[in-house]
Structure formats: C-alpha cells, structure tokens
C-alpha positions as CSV (number, residue, x, y, z in Angstrom):
1,X,-21.6,-4.8,-4.0
2,X,-18.5,-5.9,-5.3
3,X,-17.1,-2.6,-6.0
4,X,-17.5,-2.2,-1.6
5,X,-16.0,-5.5,-0.9
6,X,-13.1,-4.5,-3.7
7,X,-12.9,-1.6,-1.6
8,X,-12.9,-3.7,1.7
9,X,-9.9,-5.7,0.7
10,X,-7.7,-3.0,-0.4
11,X,-8.7,-1.2,3.0
12,X,-7.2,-4.6,4.5
13,X,-4.1,-4.5,2.8
14,X,-4.8,-6.9,0.1
15,X,-3.0,-5.8,-3.2
16,X,-5.8,-6.2,-5.0
17,X,-6.4,-4.6,-8.7
18,X,-9.0,-3.8,-10.9
19,X,-7.7,-6.2,-13.4
20,X,-8.5,-8.9,-10.7
21,X,-11.9,-7.3,-10.5
22,X,-12.9,-7.9,-13.6
23,X,-11.3,-10.9,-14.1
24,X,-14.1,-11.7,-11.3
25,X,-16.7,-10.1,-12.4
26,X,-16.0,-11.9,-16.0
27,X,-16.2,-15.4,-14.5
28,X,-19.4,-14.2,-12.2
29,X,-21.3,-13.4,-16.0
30,X,-20.4,-17.1,-16.8
31,X,-21.8,-18.5,-14.0
32,X,-18.4,-20.2,-12.5
33,X,-19.8,-19.5,-8.9
34,X,-23.5,-20.0,-9.5
35,X,-25.8,-19.1,-6.7
36,X,-23.2,-20.7,-3.8
37,X,-21.6,-18.6,-1.4
38,X,-18.7,-21.0,-0.5
39,X,-17.7,-21.4,-4.4
40,X,-18.4,-17.2,-4.7
41,X,-15.5,-17.3,-2.0
42,X,-13.4,-19.6,-3.4
43,X,-13.7,-18.5,-7.0
44,X,-13.2,-14.9,-6.0
45,X,-10.6,-15.8,-3.7
46,X,-8.6,-17.4,-6.7
47,X,-9.1,-14.5,-8.6
48,X,-8.2,-11.6,-6.5
49,X,-5.1,-13.0,-4.2
50,X,-2.1,-13.8,-5.9
51,X,-0.3,-14.6,-2.9
52,X,-1.3,-17.1,0.0
53,X,0.5,-14.6,2.6
54,X,-2.7,-12.2,1.9
55,X,-5.0,-15.4,3.1
56,X,-6.0,-14.6,6.5
57,X,-6.6,-10.7,4.8
58,X,-9.0,-12.1,2.7
59,X,-10.9,-13.9,5.2
60,X,-11.5,-11.6,7.4
61,X,-12.3,-8.7,4.8
62,X,-14.3,-11.6,3.0
63,X,-16.1,-12.2,6.7
64,X,-16.7,-8.3,7.4
65,X,-18.2,-7.7,4.4
66,X,-20.7,-10.1,3.7
67,X,-21.7,-10.7,7.3
68,X,-23.0,-7.2,7.2
69,X,-25.7,-8.0,4.7
70,X,-29.2,-8.8,5.9
71,X,-29.7,-12.3,4.6
72,X,-28.5,-15.0,2.1
73,X,-30.6,-13.1,-0.2
74,X,-28.7,-10.0,-0.1
75,X,-26.0,-11.9,-1.4
76,X,-28.3,-14.5,-4.2
77,X,-30.2,-10.7,-5.3
78,X,-26.8,-9.0,-6.1
79,X,-24.8,-11.7,-7.7
80,X,-27.2,-13.8,-9.5
81,X,-31.0,-12.8,-10.7
82,X,-33.7,-14.5,-8.2
83,X,-35.7,-16.4,-11.2
84,X,-32.1,-18.1,-12.2
85,X,-30.9,-19.3,-8.6
86,X,-34.4,-20.7,-8.2
87,X,-34.8,-22.5,-11.1
88,X,-31.6,-23.5,-10.8
89,X,-32.2,-24.8,-7.2
90,X,-35.2,-27.2,-8.3
91,X,-33.2,-28.6,-10.7
92,X,-31.4,-30.3,-8.1
93,X,-34.5,-31.5,-6.3
94,X,-36.7,-34.9,-6.9
95,X,-40.0,-35.2,-7.7
96,X,-40.6,-36.7,-3.2
97,X,-37.9,-33.1,-2.2
98,X,-40.3,-31.0,-4.3
99,X,-43.7,-32.6,-2.8
100,X,-41.9,-32.4,0.8
101,X,-41.3,-28.6,0.1
102,X,-44.4,-28.5,-1.1
103,X,-45.6,-29.9,2.1
104,X,-44.6,-26.8,4.1
105,X,-46.1,-24.5,1.6
106,X,-43.0,-24.3,-0.8
107,X,-39.3,-22.9,-0.9
108,X,-40.4,-19.0,-0.4
109,X,-42.9,-20.0,2.7
110,X,-39.9,-22.5,3.9
111,X,-37.5,-19.5,3.9
112,X,-39.8,-16.9,5.1
113,X,-40.6,-19.1,8.2
114,X,-36.8,-19.4,9.0
115,X,-36.2,-15.9,8.9
116,X,-39.2,-15.1,11.3
117,X,-38.5,-18.4,13.8
118,X,-34.6,-16.5,13.6
119,X,-35.5,-13.4,14.5
120,X,-37.8,-14.6,17.2
121,X,-35.3,-17.2,19.1
122,X,-32.5,-15.4,21.6
123,X,-30.8,-18.6,22.6
124,X,-29.0,-22.0,21.4
125,X,-31.5,-24.8,21.5
126,X,-31.2,-28.6,21.6
127,X,-33.8,-31.0,20.7
128,X,-37.4,-30.1,20.1
129,X,-40.1,-29.2,17.4
130,X,-40.4,-25.8,16.8
131,X,-37.2,-23.5,17.3
132,X,-33.2,-23.7,15.1
133,X,-30.8,-26.2,17.0
134,X,-29.3,-29.2,17.0
135,X,-31.1,-32.6,16.7
136,X,-35.2,-32.4,17.2
137,X,-37.8,-32.3,14.6
138,X,-37.7,-28.8,13.9
139,X,-37.2,-28.0,10.0
140,X,-34.3,-25.6,10.9
141,X,-31.8,-26.6,12.3
142,X,-28.6,-29.2,12.7
143,X,-28.9,-33.3,12.9
144,X,-32.5,-33.6,13.1
145,X,-34.8,-35.5,11.5
146,X,-37.2,-33.9,9.9
147,X,-36.6,-34.2,5.8
148,X,-37.9,-30.8,4.7
149,X,-35.9,-28.4,6.4
150,X,-33.3,-26.1,5.8
151,X,-30.2,-27.3,7.9
152,X,-28.2,-24.9,9.7
153,X,-24.1,-25.3,10.5
154,X,-22.0,-28.1,8.9
155,X,-22.4,-31.1,7.6
156,X,-24.7,-33.3,10.1
157,X,-24.9,-36.8,10.9
158,X,-28.5,-37.0,8.9
159,X,-27.6,-35.2,6.0
160,X,-31.6,-34.7,4.9
161,X,-32.1,-31.0,5.0
162,X,-32.7,-29.0,1.6
163,X,-30.8,-26.1,1.8
164,X,-27.4,-25.1,3.6
165,X,-27.2,-22.2,6.0
166,X,-23.6,-22.1,7.3
167,X,-21.8,-20.1,9.6
168,X,-17.7,-19.9,8.0
169,X,-14.5,-20.0,9.9
170,X,-11.7,-18.8,8.8
171,X,-8.0,-19.4,9.0
172,X,-4.7,-17.3,9.6
173,X,-2.2,-17.3,7.5
174,X,0.1,-14.1,7.1
175,X,3.4,-12.8,6.3
176,X,3.5,-11.4,9.8
177,X,3.3,-14.1,12.1
178,X,6.7,-15.1,14.2
179,X,8.6,-17.9,11.6
180,X,9.3,-21.5,11.6
181,X,12.7,-22.7,10.2
182,X,11.9,-23.5,7.0
183,X,10.4,-19.9,6.1
184,X,13.2,-18.9,7.9
185,X,15.5,-20.9,5.6
186,X,13.7,-19.4,2.6
187,X,14.3,-15.8,3.7
188,X,18.0,-16.1,4.3
189,X,18.6,-17.9,0.7
190,X,17.8,-14.2,-0.1
191,X,21.8,-13.8,1.1
192,X,23.9,-15.8,-1.3
193,X,27.0,-16.2,-3.3
194,X,27.8,-18.7,-4.5
195,X,31.8,-20.5,-5.3
196,X,33.1,-24.1,-5.6
197,X,35.6,-24.6,-2.4
198,X,36.7,-27.5,-1.3
199,X,37.9,-31.0,-2.4
200,X,37.1,-31.8,-6.0
201,X,33.9,-34.6,-4.6
202,X,30.9,-33.4,-7.2
203,X,29.9,-34.3,-10.6
204,X,30.4,-31.9,-13.9
205,X,28.1,-33.1,-15.8
206,X,28.5,-30.5,-18.7
207,X,32.2,-30.9,-18.4
208,X,32.6,-34.5,-18.3
209,X,29.6,-34.6,-21.7
210,X,32.0,-32.0,-23.1
211,X,35.2,-33.8,-22.6
212,X,34.0,-37.4,-23.3
213,X,32.7,-36.4,-26.9
214,X,36.4,-34.7,-27.4
215,X,38.2,-38.3,-26.2
216,X,36.1,-40.0,-29.0
217,X,33.4,-41.3,-26.7
218,X,36.0,-42.7,-24.7
219,X,34.2,-41.9,-20.5
220,X,36.4,-39.2,-19.2
221,X,34.8,-37.9,-15.9
222,X,35.6,-34.5,-14.8
223,X,34.7,-33.5,-10.8
224,X,34.7,-30.2,-9.0
225,X,34.2,-28.5,-5.5
226,X,30.7,-28.5,-3.7
227,X,29.0,-25.4,-4.9
228,X,28.0,-23.2,-1.2
229,X,27.1,-19.9,-0.3
230,X,30.1,-17.8,0.4
231,X,28.6,-15.3,2.3
232,X,30.3,-14.8,5.6
233,X,28.0,-13.7,8.7
234,X,28.5,-12.6,12.2
235,X,25.9,-13.3,14.0
236,X,25.4,-11.8,17.3
237,X,22.3,-12.8,19.7
238,X,20.9,-11.3,22.9
239,X,20.4,-13.5,25.8
240,X,18.9,-13.3,29.1
241,X,16.4,-10.9,30.9
242,X,13.7,-10.1,28.4
243,X,14.6,-11.9,25.6
244,X,13.7,-15.3,27.5
245,X,10.5,-15.2,25.7
246,X,11.7,-15.0,22.6
247,X,14.4,-17.9,23.1
248,X,12.6,-20.3,20.5
249,X,12.6,-18.1,17.8
250,X,16.0,-17.3,18.4
251,X,16.7,-21.0,18.4
252,X,15.0,-21.4,14.7
253,X,16.8,-18.7,13.5
254,X,20.2,-20.2,14.8
255,X,19.2,-23.3,13.3
256,X,18.1,-22.2,9.7
257,X,21.3,-20.0,9.6
258,X,23.9,-22.2,10.7
259,X,22.8,-24.5,7.5
260,X,22.4,-21.8,4.8
261,X,25.9,-20.1,6.0
262,X,28.8,-21.7,5.8
263,X,31.3,-19.5,7.2
264,X,29.2,-18.4,10.2
265,X,30.2,-17.1,13.6
266,X,28.1,-17.0,16.8
267,X,28.7,-14.5,19.8
268,X,26.4,-13.6,22.4
269,X,25.7,-10.0,24.4
270,X,23.4,-9.0,27.3
271,X,21.3,-5.8,26.1
272,X,24.2,-4.3,24.3
273,X,27.3,-4.4,22.7
274,X,30.3,-3.1,24.6
275,X,34.0,-3.8,25.2
276,X,33.7,-7.9,24.9
277,X,31.2,-10.9,24.1
278,X,31.0,-14.9,24.3
279,X,30.5,-17.8,22.8
280,X,29.2,-20.4,25.5
281,X,26.8,-18.8,28.0
282,X,28.0,-21.4,30.5
283,X,31.9,-19.9,30.5
284,X,30.7,-16.4,29.7
285,X,32.8,-15.1,32.9
286,X,35.6,-16.7,32.1
287,X,36.1,-16.8,28.4
288,X,35.3,-13.7,26.9
289,X,36.3,-11.6,23.4
290,X,37.5,-8.9,22.9
291,X,35.3,-6.9,20.3
292,X,38.4,-5.0,19.1
293,X,39.9,-8.6,18.4
294,X,36.8,-9.6,16.8
295,X,36.7,-6.4,14.4
296,X,40.5,-7.2,13.8
297,X,40.0,-10.8,12.9
298,X,37.0,-11.1,10.6
299,X,37.2,-8.9,7.2
300,X,35.2,-6.2,6.7
301,X,33.4,-8.6,4.4
302,X,31.2,-10.6,7.0
303,X,27.9,-9.3,6.6
304,X,26.3,-8.8,10.7
305,X,23.0,-9.6,12.1
306,X,22.4,-8.3,15.7
307,X,19.4,-10.1,17.0
308,X,17.7,-8.3,20.4
309,X,14.7,-6.8,21.7
310,X,17.0,-3.8,22.4
311,X,14.7,-3.2,25.5
312,X,16.8,-1.2,28.4
313,X,17.4,1.4,29.8
314,X,18.7,4.2,27.6
315,X,21.5,4.5,30.1
316,X,22.8,1.5,28.8
317,X,23.4,2.8,25.6
318,X,24.4,5.7,26.1
319,X,25.9,6.5,29.2
320,X,29.9,4.9,30.1
321,X,29.2,2.6,33.1
322,X,25.5,2.0,31.8
323,X,26.0,-2.4,31.4
324,X,23.8,-4.0,33.9
325,X,26.2,-6.2,34.2
326,X,29.5,-5.1,34.7
327,X,31.2,-1.3,34.6
328,X,32.2,-0.3,30.7
329,X,34.5,2.8,30.4
330,X,32.8,3.5,27.2
331,X,29.4,3.7,26.3
332,X,27.6,1.0,24.2
333,X,26.9,3.1,21.2
334,X,30.5,3.9,20.8
335,X,31.4,0.5,20.7
336,X,28.1,0.1,18.2
337,X,29.7,2.5,15.8
338,X,33.3,1.1,16.0
339,X,31.5,-2.0,14.5
340,X,29.5,0.0,12.1
341,X,32.3,1.8,10.7
342,X,34.2,-1.5,10.5
343,X,31.7,-3.5,8.6
344,X,29.6,-2.1,5.4
345,X,26.1,-4.3,6.2
346,X,24.7,-4.6,9.5
347,X,21.4,-5.0,10.6
348,X,19.3,-5.7,13.4
349,X,16.7,-8.2,13.8
350,X,14.1,-7.4,16.6
351,X,11.3,-9.9,17.9
352,X,9.1,-7.5,19.5
353,X,6.3,-6.6,17.0
354,X,7.0,-3.3,15.3
355,X,3.8,-2.3,16.2
356,X,5.1,-1.8,20.0
357,X,8.5,-0.1,18.8
358,X,7.6,3.3,20.1
359,X,6.8,2.2,23.2
360,X,10.4,1.5,24.4
361,X,12.5,4.8,24.1
362,X,15.5,2.2,24.0
363,X,14.5,0.7,20.7
364,X,13.9,4.2,18.9
365,X,17.6,4.8,20.0
366,X,18.8,1.5,19.0
367,X,17.2,2.1,15.6
368,X,18.5,5.4,14.9
369,X,21.8,4.2,15.9
370,X,21.8,1.2,13.1
371,X,20.8,3.7,10.3
372,X,17.6,2.6,10.6
373,X,18.4,-0.9,9.8
374,X,16.2,-2.2,12.6
375,X,13.9,-5.1,10.6
376,X,11.1,-7.2,12.8
377,X,11.5,-10.7,13.3
378,X,9.0,-11.7,11.1
379,X,9.3,-13.0,7.5
380,X,8.7,-10.0,5.2
381,X,11.0,-8.0,7.7
382,X,14.0,-10.8,7.6
383,X,13.8,-11.1,3.8
384,X,13.8,-7.0,4.0
385,X,17.1,-7.4,6.2
386,X,18.7,-10.0,4.0
387,X,17.6,-7.6,0.8
388,X,19.6,-4.6,2.5
389,X,22.8,-7.3,3.5
390,X,23.2,-8.7,-0.3
391,X,23.1,-5.1,-2.2
C-alpha cells in the first residue's frame, strides 16, 4: 500500500524520494504512528514533504489514496498487525468501558454492525435509535447519548463514544496560488545588489570596535551610509480593459516593489507598448512620455518588468494602426524590440493562469517576442523571473 501511496504522491507533483519513503517505513516499524490514521497522516507528511508549498498536493493525494480503501480495517491490516491493534486498543479502556462493549456482543460485533448499518443507510439521519447520524440514541453517530457506540464525525458535545470514525478535510496551500504582498516581497528579494548610499547615518559596529581598540579604549564611533538594494527597475503596468479583474494582484505587486527597490520608475500602458507611456492615469491624455526619451534617460543597467495579461487582438501587436486608442505609425512589436535591444534583462509577468495561455494567440506572440521570458504571476513564476533578472 505504501508503494502505491508513494507513486500517487509522485504523480501529484510532490517531489518525494525513495530515501524519504524508507524513513517513513522505519518510523512505522518503531510504532511512531500506531493504529491511528490521523497520526499516520501527520507522520507521513513530516517524512515525505520537505516544503510546505506541497502540503495541498500531499493532502489531495492522501485523500485520493486512502478514500479508495474499503474500510478502516484495510488501513490497519496493511500498516499494523490486527492483534497488535486490538490489544493496544483494549489497553485504553476501563473495566466499565469493556463491559459496555460486551453488552453489544464485543468489539468485533460493534464494528460489524456499524458496517452493516452504513451499507443499509442511504441518507442523512437526525435523532432516532438505529441509523447512523447526529443526536439520538443509536450506538453509531455524533452527539448522541449511547455510551457504547462508534462516533462518526468531529468531536461532539457528549464525547462518550468508544471509537472515532472521522472524515478528513484538507486545506489549500500551493505555490501556484495568486500571491500576497508578503510573498511578493520575499520573491523580489532574489533581485538584490546591495550598496551603501546617502548620508552616514548607520552605526558601523565592526569598525567602531576596531577603532576603539586601536585608540586604547577611548570610544571612536564610526558611521556608514545605510545599505540598500541598488538594483534599478523600470516597471510597466498594463491598465484597463481585460486587466480590470487583476487590479488587486497588480496593486500588491506595486506595493511590494516600491518597498523593495530604491531606484524604481513606474509607467502605464494599455495592452501593448507603443511610442508613449504615462505615469498618471487621470492625466494620461495630457501627460505622456515618449518611449524613446525613456530609453535614453534610463541607463541600460535597469531591469525591466512588464505586467499585463497580453490578451488582445494580434493586430495590436503586429500591425501599424493596431492600437485601439490611437493611430500608431509603427507596430507594437517594433517598439518592444527597441526596448529589448536597449535593456539586457526584460521579463513579462502575466496574471493569466499559465494553462490558459494557449487560448489567446496574442499571448503566444508576446511570449515569442519576449524570447520566452514571460512568467505567470504566481509565487514560482515571480521567483523564476527574478532569477533571470539577477543573472
């Protein structure tokens, strides 16, 4: 069973190795997770998952695999010998509990009767004395009043069942989700080159200690400029139209970038880059910046980041006059190639899920123009983009 579970994890994208599977099997032999599926879940996740971004994939694979087992006995018999389990289970019961179990014919009879009623029951049941449900006096269910029963579901208010039969719920946590400000900051920090600039307003502790020692113990304080990220960034945001649903993630990206990069210039464009861009959307018809002036003003060591869904008519990229807002004498592709020639490191971040890129011809065209340096606006995609810019 564990081998099939192992392959299920690999098929789900969890990078688990044979070494980790052997660690899990060794732990089971030492009874670290003994007779309890919840304990096995947490122990196996600890052994097999080395990065929390894979928790969701692990949970889904765990659920898919163990939900296919016919009963708890299938899990128990595979992991632990039956006589070990039952002897360990009985150790936890008082004489009174054992007597109550015997009143229904013993533990075997109790489990057998539970399975039988579970097969017969076709709908949810509330109250009563026979069916599996909530409340009532049946030996099976949740929040009921039969002391010799099997509890189905999470902890109830009466807490008097002999055994817990629980349905697992799994949480989502994956590296492909749209990202928040904190995670964006962490990803942007891959693009760092520190330098000390500005006023000398930060204590240089090492130099202060050294100079004080050389000065026979007389305090000699040394100050240095603050150490800041010296990377320079040009950030271009697509606004309006199909980008409206992505406003929130773009705002988070801008907020994080503004805090991470001391030297950053922000410009806006619509759909694709042409002969001009703007900095203020309210005054964009009156205050525009010629793209040639931008290329001459900001040196070639700037890192360039475009953020947009690249979803438009292909004519807007490939043809003169393709812009939906004005007449452009030269195609957007020409303007983008000028920018790519000026700057060595340019990436495009796309908030559209990567699996949907093939549905829009314009995304494929932009992907090729960008020399395949288009990345999804996810945690992994942003980290990959920053790695490329940092080279």
